[in-house]
MMTF fields as JSON, N, C-alpha, C and O atoms, coordinates in Angstrom:
{
  "mmtfVersion": "1.0.0",
  "mmtfProducer": "UNKNOWN",
  "numBonds": 403,
  "numAtoms": 404,
  "numGroups": 101,
  "numChains": 1,
  "numModels": 1,
  "chainsPerModel": [1],
  "groupsPerChain": [101],
  "chainIdList": ["A"],
  "bondAtomList": [4, 2, 8, 6, 12, 10, 16, 14, 20, 18, 24, 22, 28, 26, 32, 30, 36, 34, 40, 38, 44, 42, 48, 46, 52, 50, 56, 54, 60, 58, 64, 62, 68, 66, 72, 70, 76, 74, 80, 78, 84, 82, 88, 86, 92, 90, 96, 94, 100, 98, 104, 102, 108, 106, 112, 110, 116, 114, 120, 118, 124, 122, 128, 126, 132, 130, 136, 134, 140, 138, 144, 142, 148, 146, 152, 150, 156, 154, 160, 158, 164, 162, 168, 166, 172, 170, 176, 174, 180, 178, 184, 182, 188, 186, 192, 190, 196, 194, 200, 198, 204, 202, 208, 206, 212, 210, 216, 214, 220, 218, 224, 222, 228, 226, 232, 230, 236, 234, 240, 238, 244, 242, 248, 246, 252, 250, 256, 254, 260, 258, 264, 262, 268, 266, 272, 270, 276, 274, 280, 278, 284, 282, 288, 286, 292, 290, 296, 294, 300, 298, 304, 302, 308, 306, 312, 310, 316, 314, 320, 318, 324, 322, 328, 326, 332, 330, 336, 334, 340, 338, 344, 342, 348, 346, 352, 350, 356, 354, 360, 358, 364, 362, 368, 366, 372, 370, 376, 374, 380, 378, 384, 382, 388, 386, 392, 390, 396, 394, 400, 398],
  "bondOrderList": [1, 1, 1, 1, 1, 1, 1, 1, 1, 1, 1, 1, 1, 1, 1, 1, 1, 1, 1, 1, 1, 1, 1, 1, 1, 1, 1, 1, 1, 1, 1, 1, 1, 1, 1, 1, 1, 1, 1, 1, 1, 1, 1, 1, 1, 1, 1, 1, 1, 1, 1, 1, 1, 1, 1, 1, 1, 1, 1, 1, 1, 1, 1, 1, 1, 1, 1, 1, 1, 1, 1, 1, 1, 1, 1, 1, 1, 1, 1, 1, 1, 1, 1, 1, 1, 1, 1, 1, 1, 1, 1, 1, 1, 1, 1, 1, 1, 1, 1, 1],
  "groupList": [{"groupName": "MET", "atomNameList": ["N", "CA", "C", "O"], "elementList": ["N", "C", "C", "O"], "formalChargeList": [0, 0, 0, 0], "bondAtomList": [1, 0, 2, 1, 3, 2], "bondOrderList": [1, 1, 2], "singleLetterCode": "M", "chemCompType": "L-PEPTIDE LINKING"}, {"groupName": "LYS", "atomNameList": ["N", "CA", "C", "O"], "elementList": ["N", "C", "C", "O"], "formalChargeList": [0, 0, 0, 0], "bondAtomList": [1, 0, 2, 1, 3, 2], "bondOrderList": [1, 1, 2], "singleLetterCode": "K", "chemCompType": "L-PEPTIDE LINKING"}, {"groupName": "TRP", "atomNameList": ["N", "CA", "C", "O"], "elementList": ["N", "C", "C", "O"], "formalChargeList": [0, 0, 0, 0], "bondAtomList": [1, 0, 2, 1, 3, 2], "bondOrderList": [1, 1, 2], "singleLetterCode": "W", "chemCompType": "L-PEPTIDE LINKING"}, {"groupName": "ALA", "atomNameList": ["N", "CA", "C", "O"], "elementList": ["N", "C", "C", "O"], "formalChargeList": [0, 0, 0, 0], "bondAtomList": [1, 0, 2, 1, 3, 2], "bondOrderList": [1, 1, 2], "singleLetterCode": "A", "chemCompType": "L-PEPTIDE LINKING"}, {"groupName": "ILE", "atomNameList": ["N", "CA", "C", "O"], "elementList": ["N", "C", "C", "O"], "formalChargeList": [0, 0, 0, 0], "bondAtomList": [1, 0, 2, 1, 3, 2], "bondOrderList": [1, 1, 2], "singleLetterCode": "I", "chemCompType": "L-PEPTIDE LINKING"}, {"groupName": "VAL", "atomNameList": ["N", "CA", "C", "O"], "elementList": ["N", "C", "C", "O"], "formalChargeList": [0, 0, 0, 0], "bondAtomList": [1, 0, 2, 1, 3, 2], "bondOrderList": [1, 1, 2], "singleLetterCode": "V", "chemCompType": "L-PEPTIDE LINKING"}, {"groupName": "PRO", "atomNameList": ["N", "CA", "C", "O"], "elementList": ["N", "C", "C", "O"], "formalChargeList": [0, 0, 0, 0], "bondAtomList": [1, 0, 2, 1, 3, 2], "bondOrderList": [1, 1, 2], "singleLetterCode": "P", "chemCompType": "L-PEPTIDE LINKING"}, {"groupName": "LEU", "atomNameList": ["N", "CA", "C", "O"], "elementList": ["N", "C", "C", "O"], "formalChargeList": [0, 0, 0, 0], "bondAtomList": [1, 0, 2, 1, 3, 2], "bondOrderList": [1, 1, 2], "singleLetterCode": "L", "chemCompType": "L-PEPTIDE LINKING"}, {"groupName": "GLY", "atomNameList": ["N", "CA", "C", "O"], "elementList": ["N", "C", "C", "O"], "formalChargeList": [0, 0, 0, 0], "bondAtomList": [1, 0, 2, 1, 3, 2], "bondOrderList": [1, 1, 2], "singleLetterCode": "G", "chemCompType": "PEPTIDE LINKING"}, {"groupName": "CYS", "atomNameList": ["N", "CA", "C", "O"], "elementList": ["N", "C", "C", "O"], "formalChargeList": [0, 0, 0, 0], "bondAtomList": [1, 0, 2, 1, 3, 2], "bondOrderList": [1, 1, 2], "singleLetterCode": "C", "chemCompType": "L-PEPTIDE LINKING"}, {"groupName": "ASN", "atomNameList": ["N", "CA", "C", "O"], "elementList": ["N", "C", "C", "O"], "formalChargeList": [0, 0, 0, 0], "bondAtomList": [1, 0, 2, 1, 3, 2], "bondOrderList": [1, 1, 2], "singleLetterCode": "N", "chemCompType": "L-PEPTIDE LINKING"}, {"groupName": "TYR", "atomNameList": ["N", "CA", "C", "O"], "elementList": ["N", "C", "C", "O"], "formalChargeList": [0, 0, 0, 0], "bondAtomList": [1, 0, 2, 1, 3, 2], "bondOrderList": [1, 1, 2], "singleLetterCode": "Y", "chemCompType": "L-PEPTIDE LINKING"}, {"groupName": "ASP", "atomNameList": ["N", "CA", "C", "O"], "elementList": ["N", "C", "C", "O"], "formalChargeList": [0, 0, 0, 0], "bondAtomList": [1, 0, 2, 1, 3, 2], "bondOrderList": [1, 1, 2], "singleLetterCode": "D", "chemCompType": "L-PEPTIDE LINKING"}, {"groupName": "ARG", "atomNameList": ["N", "CA", "C", "O"], "elementList": ["N", "C", "C", "O"], "formalChargeList": [0, 0, 0, 0], "bondAtomList": [1, 0, 2, 1, 3, 2], "bondOrderList": [1, 1, 2], "singleLetterCode": "R", "chemCompType": "L-PEPTIDE LINKING"}, {"groupName": "HIS", "atomNameList": ["N", "CA", "C", "O"], "elementList": ["N", "C", "C", "O"], "formalChargeList": [0, 0, 0, 0], "bondAtomList": [1, 0, 2, 1, 3, 2], "bondOrderList": [1, 1, 2], "singleLetterCode": "H", "chemCompType": "L-PEPTIDE LINKING"}, {"groupName": "GLU", "atomNameList": ["N", "CA", "C", "O"], "elementList": ["N", "C", "C", "O"], "formalChargeList": [0, 0, 0, 0], "bondAtomList": [1, 0, 2, 1, 3, 2], "bondOrderList": [1, 1, 2], "singleLetterCode": "E", "chemCompType": "L-PEPTIDE LINKING"}, {"groupName": "THR", "atomNameList": ["N", "CA", "C", "O"], "elementList": ["N", "C", "C", "O"], "formalChargeList": [0, 0, 0, 0], "bondAtomList": [1, 0, 2, 1, 3, 2], "bondOrderList": [1, 1, 2], "singleLetterCode": "T", "chemCompType": "L-PEPTIDE LINKING"}, {"groupName": "PHE", "atomNameList": ["N", "CA", "C", "O"], "elementList": ["N", "C", "C", "O"], "formalChargeList": [0, 0, 0, 0], "bondAtomList": [1, 0, 2, 1, 3, 2], "bondOrderList": [1, 1, 2], "singleLetterCode": "F", "chemCompType": "L-PEPTIDE LINKING"}, {"groupName": "GLN", "atomNameList": ["N", "CA", "C", "O"], "elementList": ["N", "C", "C", "O"], "formalChargeList": [0, 0, 0, 0], "bondAtomList": [1, 0, 2, 1, 3, 2], "bondOrderList": [1, 1, 2], "singleLetterCode": "Q", "chemCompType": "L-PEPTIDE LINKING"}, {"groupName": "SER", "atomNameList": ["N", "CA", "C", "O"], "elementList": ["N", "C", "C", "O"], "formalChargeList": [0, 0, 0, 0], "bondAtomList": [1, 0, 2, 1, 3, 2], "bondOrderList": [1, 1, 2], "singleLetterCode": "S", "chemCompType": "L-PEPTIDE LINKING"}],
  "groupTypeList": [0, 1, 2, 3, 0, 4, 5, 6, 3, 3, 3, 0, 7, 8, 3, 9, 3, 10, 11, 6, 11, 3, 12, 12, 11, 3, 13, 7, 12, 5, 7, 10, 10, 6, 14, 4, 9, 15, 15, 8, 12, 16, 3, 8, 17, 4, 8, 18, 6, 3, 19, 18, 8, 7, 3, 12, 3, 5, 4, 0, 15, 16, 8, 3, 8, 7, 17, 13, 2, 7, 13, 5, 12, 8, 0, 3, 16, 16, 12, 0, 7, 6, 15, 13, 5, 10, 5, 16, 7, 12, 10, 10, 10, 5, 5, 16, 13, 5, 14, 9, 8],
  "groupIdList": [1, 2, 3, 4, 5, 6, 7, 8, 9, 10, 11, 12, 13, 14, 15, 16, 17, 18, 19, 20, 21, 22, 23, 24, 25, 26, 27, 28, 29, 30, 31, 32, 33, 34, 35, 36, 37, 38, 39, 40, 41, 42, 43, 44, 45, 46, 47, 48, 49, 50, 51, 52, 53, 54, 55, 56, 57, 58, 59, 60, 61, 62, 63, 64, 65, 66, 67, 68, 69, 70, 71, 72, 73, 74, 75, 76, 77, 78, 79, 80, 81, 82, 83, 84, 85, 86, 87, 88, 89, 90, 91, 92, 93, 94, 95, 96, 97, 98, 99, 100, 101],
  "secStructList": [7, 6, 2, 2, 2, 2, 2, 2, 2, 2, 2, 2, 2, 6, 4, 4, 4, 7, 7, 1, 1, 1, 1, 7, 7, 5, 7, 6, 6, 1, 1, 1, 1, 7, 7, 7, 7, 7, 7, 7, 1, 7, 4, 4, 4, 6, 6, 7, 5, 7, 7, 6, 6, 2, 2, 2, 2, 2, 2, 2, 2, 2, 7, 7, 1, 5, 3, 3, 3, 3, 3, 6, 6, 1, 7, 7, 7, 7, 7, 7, 7, 6, 6, 7, 3, 3, 3, 3, 3, 7, 6, 6, 1, 5, 3, 3, 3, 3, 3, 3, 7],
  "xCoordList": [-16.577, -16.096, -16.773, -16.814, -17.657, -18.13, -18.628, -18.482, -19.27, -20.015, -18.637, -18.627, -17.477, -15.923, -16.197, -16.328, -16.286, -16.253, -17.564, -17.413, -18.458, -19.624, -19.853, -20.446, -19.611, -19.998, -19.318, -19.765, -17.647, -17.284, -17.181, -16.312, -17.826, -17.958, -19.038, -19.038, -20.437, -21.739, -21.068, -21.136, -20.369, -20.087, -19.569, -19.574, -18.643, -17.961, -18.982, -19.088, -19.536, -20.986, -21.633, -21.645, -22.348, -22.932, -22.038, -22.404, -21.189, -19.944, -19.733, -19.402, -19.959, -20.495, -21.271, -21.121, -22.311, -23.386, -23.23, -24.166, -22.092, -22.006, -23.399, -23.326, -24.487, -25.503, -25.0, -23.853, -25.489, -25.475, -25.375, -24.426, -26.029, -25.866, -26.164, -26.967, -25.617, -25.361, -26.959, -27.303, -27.62, -28.931, -29.998, -29.739, -31.137, -32.336, -33.158, -32.558, -34.063, -34.564, -35.758, -36.242, -36.679, -37.759, -37.917, -37.159, -39.303, -39.611, -39.821, -40.359, -39.395, -39.435, -40.718, -40.762, -41.902, -43.177, -43.805, -44.979, -43.267, -44.175, -44.793, -45.89, -44.23, -44.888, -46.539, -47.602, -46.114, -47.685, -48.179, -49.078, -47.756, -48.731, -48.338, -47.501, -48.924, -47.863, -48.234, -49.396, -47.286, -47.485, -47.815, -46.831, -48.767, -48.725, -48.103, -48.401, -47.037, -46.7, -47.974, -49.151, -47.717, -49.066, -47.581, -46.901, -47.338, -46.452, -46.606, -45.724, -47.951, -47.963, -47.222, -47.547, -46.22, -45.565, -44.075, -43.424, -43.731, -42.327, -41.344, -40.116, -42.182, -41.238, -39.924, -38.907, -39.833, -39.016, -37.906, -37.213, -37.456, -36.369, -35.666, -34.449, -36.437, -35.943, -34.544, -34.807, -33.356, -32.096, -31.21, -30.216, -31.795, -31.544, -29.874, -30.028, -28.929, -27.838, -28.457, -29.464, -28.399, -28.817, -28.224, -27.015, -28.965, -28.065, -28.926, -29.964, -28.57, -29.466, -30.344, -30.928, -30.483, -31.112, -32.654, -33.787, -31.945, -32.881, -34.134, -35.278, -33.423, -34.292, -35.346, -36.501, -34.942, -35.84, -36.81, -38.009, -36.049, -37.578, -38.471, -39.689, -37.804, -38.85, -39.637, -40.607, -39.37, -39.93, -41.551, -42.706, -40.751, -41.513, -42.472, -43.539, -42.472, -43.678, -44.269, -45.47, -43.625, -44.404, -45.395, -46.522, -44.792, -45.725, -45.079, -45.199, -44.37, -43.575, -43.272, -42.909, -43.237, -42.861, -41.645, -41.326, -40.942, -40.324, -39.742, -40.5, -38.195, -37.778, -36.713, -36.351, -36.415, -35.154, -34.933, -35.708, -33.455, -32.559, -32.909, -33.234, -32.686, -32.347, -32.071, -32.385, -31.055, -30.195, -30.989, -31.879, -30.679, -31.534, -31.502, -32.502, -29.716, -29.515, -29.676, -29.303, -30.11, -29.735, -31.124, -32.032, -31.292, -31.986, -32.69, -32.013, -34.421, -35.074, -36.17, -36.635, -36.245, -37.482, -38.747, -38.56, -39.731, -40.705, -41.678, -42.753, -41.864, -43.098, -43.603, -42.734, -44.734, -45.031, -45.585, -46.554, -44.853, -45.455, -46.313, -45.568, -47.271, -47.79, -47.185, -47.394, -46.585, -46.048, -44.463, -43.941, -43.826, -42.149, -42.337, -43.169, -41.4, -41.151, -39.735, -38.79, -39.669, -38.483, -37.702, -38.297, -36.542, -35.769, -34.62, -33.7, -35.236, -33.903, -32.985, -33.391, -31.735, -30.711, -29.862, -29.651, -29.397, -28.73, -27.22, -27.047, -26.342, -24.818, -23.645, -22.479, -24.696, -23.877, -24.421, -24.208, -25.474, -26.378, -27.09, -27.097, -27.882, -28.485, -29.696, -29.787, -30.962, -32.284, -33.353, -33.793, -33.36, -34.158, -35.747, -36.531, -36.053, -37.956, -37.488, -36.521, -39.12, -39.986, -40.763, -41.465, -41.107, -42.239, -42.608, -41.89, -43.901, -44.215, -44.673, -45.35, -44.391, -44.747, -43.64, -43.617],
  "yCoordList": [-17.342, -16.882, -16.33, -15.12, -16.904, -16.274, -14.95, -14.245, -14.324, -13.008, -11.935, -10.785, -12.662, -11.813, -11.17, -9.947, -11.643, -11.595, -10.762, -9.577, -11.207, -10.376, -9.07, -8.258, -8.815, -7.301, -6.482, -5.416, -6.551, -5.523, -5.591, -4.865, -6.23, -6.332, -5.744, -4.929, -5.778, -5.048, -3.797, -3.037, -3.447, -1.883, -1.059, 0.09, -1.947, -1.667, -0.817, 0.318, -1.964, -1.882, -0.58, 0.075, -0.366, 0.83, 2.459, 3.378, 2.251, 3.15, 3.462, 4.516, 2.544, 3.05, 3.701, 4.0, 4.25, 4.905, 6.077, 6.635, 7.117, 8.108, 9.051, 10.021, 8.96, 10.02, 11.388, 11.372, 12.563, 13.895, 13.92, 14.63, 13.385, 12.826, 11.517, 10.73, 11.347, 9.707, 9.445, 8.732, 9.785, 8.547, 9.758, 10.891, 9.062, 9.357, 10.308, 10.238, 10.977, 11.394, 11.967, 12.339, 12.261, 11.906, 13.586, 14.144, 13.995, 15.158, 14.564, 13.513, 15.293, 14.829, 15.164, 14.994, 15.555, 15.183, 14.447, 14.467, 13.204, 12.265, 11.72, 11.386, 11.38, 9.861, 10.319, 9.839, 11.591, 12.28, 12.988, 13.477, 13.495, 13.952, 13.573, 14.196, 12.359, 12.38, 13.22, 13.538, 13.525, 14.186, 13.3, 12.766, 13.159, 12.32, 12.98, 14.158, 12.22, 12.769, 13.29, 12.943, 13.715, 14.554, 15.215, 16.172, 14.247, 14.707, 16.135, 16.99, 16.328, 17.449, 18.207, 17.797, 19.275, 19.602, 19.769, 20.77, 18.219, 17.455, 17.687, 17.765, 17.767, 17.872, 18.817, 18.214, 19.85, 20.844, 20.713, 21.727, 19.523, 18.428, 17.904, 17.791, 17.426, 16.331, 16.766, 17.772, 16.512, 16.741, 17.653, 18.12, 18.015, 19.064, 17.643, 16.424, 18.186, 18.217, 17.479, 18.146, 16.361, 16.296, 16.769, 16.745, 17.128, 18.109, 18.096, 17.436, 18.636, 18.818, 19.851, 19.747, 21.063, 22.001, 21.202, 21.063, 20.774, 20.06, 19.425, 19.848, 18.236, 17.523, 18.496, 18.156, 19.295, 20.043, 20.806, 21.041, 21.102, 21.892, 20.509, 20.602, 19.474, 18.268, 18.457, 19.212, 18.06, 18.32, 19.059, 18.736, 20.257, 21.409, 21.225, 21.594, 20.659, 20.656, 19.928, 20.172, 18.328, 17.149, 17.058, 16.568, 17.614, 17.784, 16.605, 16.494, 15.751, 14.596, 14.448, 15.53, 13.637, 13.238, 12.319, 12.192, 11.57, 10.936, 11.214, 11.58, 11.012, 11.436, 9.807, 9.145, 9.527, 8.731, 8.938, 8.878, 9.206, 8.651, 7.284, 6.282, 7.691, 6.115, 6.467, 7.338, 4.822, 4.511, 4.263, 3.415, 5.158, 4.239, 2.891, 2.175, 2.311, 0.745, 0.373, -0.794, 0.839, 0.221, -0.676, -0.927, -0.981, -2.162, -1.035, -0.14, -1.231, -0.42, -1.688, -2.703, -1.21, -1.818, -1.553, -0.837, -2.191, -2.238, -1.76, -1.657, -1.308, -1.217, -0.016, 0.701, 0.351, 1.707, 2.512, 2.194, 3.612, 4.275, 5.837, 6.643, 6.137, 7.264, 8.64, 9.749, 8.421, 9.682, 9.797, 10.768, 9.112, 8.899, 9.339, 8.945, 10.147, 10.793, 10.21, 10.263, 9.576, 8.697, 10.065, 10.902, 9.818, 10.634, 9.721, 9.369, 9.404, 8.407, 9.227, 9.958, 8.981, 9.082, 8.482, 7.284, 9.511, 8.946, 8.462, 8.673, 7.812, 7.881, 8.732, 8.496, 10.299, 11.258, 12.157, 13.359, 11.502, 12.269, 13.079, 14.135, 13.133, 13.844, 13.351, 12.146, 14.098, 13.254, 12.794, 13.371, 11.644, 11.09, 11.4, 11.993, 11.023, 10.689, 11.33, 11.483, 11.617, 12.252, 11.495, 11.66, 10.389, 10.145, 9.495, 9.247, 9.498, 9.255, 7.781, 7.137, 7.327, 5.841, 5.363, 4.193],
  "zCoordList": [-43.561, -44.816, -45.368, -45.145, -46.37, -47.596, -47.433, -48.432, -46.283, -45.902, -45.845, -46.285, -45.171, -45.447, -47.047, -47.007, -48.155, -49.139, -49.717, -50.017, -49.821, -50.118, -49.511, -50.221, -48.702, -48.062, -48.041, -47.618, -48.557, -49.037, -50.78, -51.265, -51.526, -52.815, -52.859, -53.782, -52.014, -51.99, -51.912, -52.879, -50.799, -51.119, -51.325, -50.883, -52.587, -53.554, -54.724, -55.188, -54.834, -55.679, -56.054, -57.096, -54.462, -53.671, -54.319, -55.051, -53.832, -54.036, -55.875, -56.418, -56.31, -58.036, -58.342, -59.527, -57.803, -58.548, -58.537, -59.11, -57.956, -58.024, -57.962, -58.716, -57.303, -57.392, -57.173, -56.728, -57.342, -57.178, -55.772, -55.44, -54.726, -53.231, -52.668, -53.171, -51.803, -51.013, -51.152, -52.095, -50.585, -50.107, -50.872, -51.278, -50.863, -51.186, -50.089, -49.017, -50.014, -48.843, -48.675, -49.744, -47.354, -47.617, -46.711, -45.918, -47.307, -46.328, -44.523, -44.174, -43.909, -42.321, -42.099, -40.881, -42.443, -41.823, -42.204, -41.833, -43.331, -44.211, -43.792, -44.239, -42.599, -41.706, -41.559, -41.954, -40.719, -40.303, -40.578, -39.895, -41.989, -43.617, -44.67, -45.324, -45.075, -46.324, -47.543, -47.795, -48.211, -49.383, -50.799, -51.31, -51.286, -52.504, -53.651, -53.847, -54.674, -55.921, -57.131, -57.027, -57.67, -58.74, -59.635, -59.264, -61.066, -61.753, -62.235, -62.152, -62.805, -63.38, -64.141, -65.255, -64.36, -65.91, -65.408, -65.109, -65.43, -65.017, -66.399, -66.389, -67.506, -68.627, -68.758, -69.102, -68.592, -68.073, -67.345, -67.257, -66.668, -65.977, -66.714, -66.569, -67.785, -68.878, -69.531, -70.19, -69.638, -69.93, -69.348, -69.903, -67.637, -66.972, -66.208, -66.139, -65.915, -64.92, -63.706, -63.468, -62.715, -61.527, -60.318, -60.084, -59.684, -58.878, -57.126, -57.068, -56.147, -55.681, -55.202, -54.123, -56.13, -56.636, -57.302, -56.842, -58.674, -59.574, -58.467, -58.307, -57.782, -56.639, -55.65, -55.394, -55.339, -54.728, -55.75, -55.601, -56.73, -57.23, -58.182, -58.338, -58.666, -58.833, -57.049, -56.989, -56.291, -55.087, -54.957, -54.678, -55.364, -55.285, -55.923, -55.432, -57.109, -58.772, -58.396, -58.286, -57.896, -57.505, -56.307, -56.365, -55.196, -54.042, -53.141, -51.921, -54.012, -53.178, -51.989, -51.528, -51.25, -50.007, -49.333, -48.151, -50.867, -50.862, -52.306, -53.204, -52.551, -53.605, -53.633, -52.661, -55.272, -55.11, -56.89, -57.845, -56.743, -58.078, -58.336, -57.698, -59.697, -60.028, -61.765, -62.576, -61.714, -62.954, -64.171, -64.118, -65.674, -66.859, -66.809, -66.752, -66.839, -66.435, -65.384, -65.271, -64.4, -63.091, -62.227, -63.019, -61.331, -60.542, -59.487, -58.98, -59.175, -58.413, -57.906, -58.424, -57.002, -55.811, -57.208, -58.192, -56.967, -58.151, -57.129, -57.718, -55.47, -55.136, -55.763, -56.259, -55.854, -55.834, -54.717, -54.027, -54.608, -53.479, -53.934, -54.492, -53.804, -54.255, -53.701, -54.192, -52.852, -52.483, -52.657, -52.108, -53.204, -53.969, -55.668, -56.485, -55.788, -56.917, -57.265, -56.478, -58.678, -58.96, -60.299, -60.978, -60.224, -61.411, -61.453, -60.714, -63.077, -63.484, -64.474, -65.378, -64.152, -64.764, -65.782, -65.971, -66.425, -67.964, -66.955, -65.755, -67.87, -67.601, -67.253, -66.934, -67.509, -67.47, -66.637, -66.792, -65.288, -64.597, -65.177, -64.544, -66.34, -66.796, -66.694, -66.927, -66.327, -66.356, -67.935, -68.929, -67.431, -68.789, -68.282, -69.023, -67.201, -66.93, -65.44, -64.693, -65.613, -63.572, -63.653, -64.651, -62.85, -62.856, -60.739, -59.77, -60.989, -59.557, -59.125, -59.926, -58.115, -57.918, -56.942, -56.56]
}
């Protein structure tokens, strides 16, 4: 009975995130050929509104094989993946930070 209440509540919390698109994503070839993230010149992304196009540009700039949106006040795993780029958003979906890991 407890699970019947917890699962719908968790689903509702996930829906509140309101990211530019539904899921994080990875390059299709990342498993066979990892793309290590290199931050390079990512300062130009700070202050930009989040979008699919911005995510694609960040991936091109960093060479990352994995991409993840984060909230400035949200929770995230602390595992460090060298092929992942993280883009942190404020509550208005504006980029505040771009970093590898």
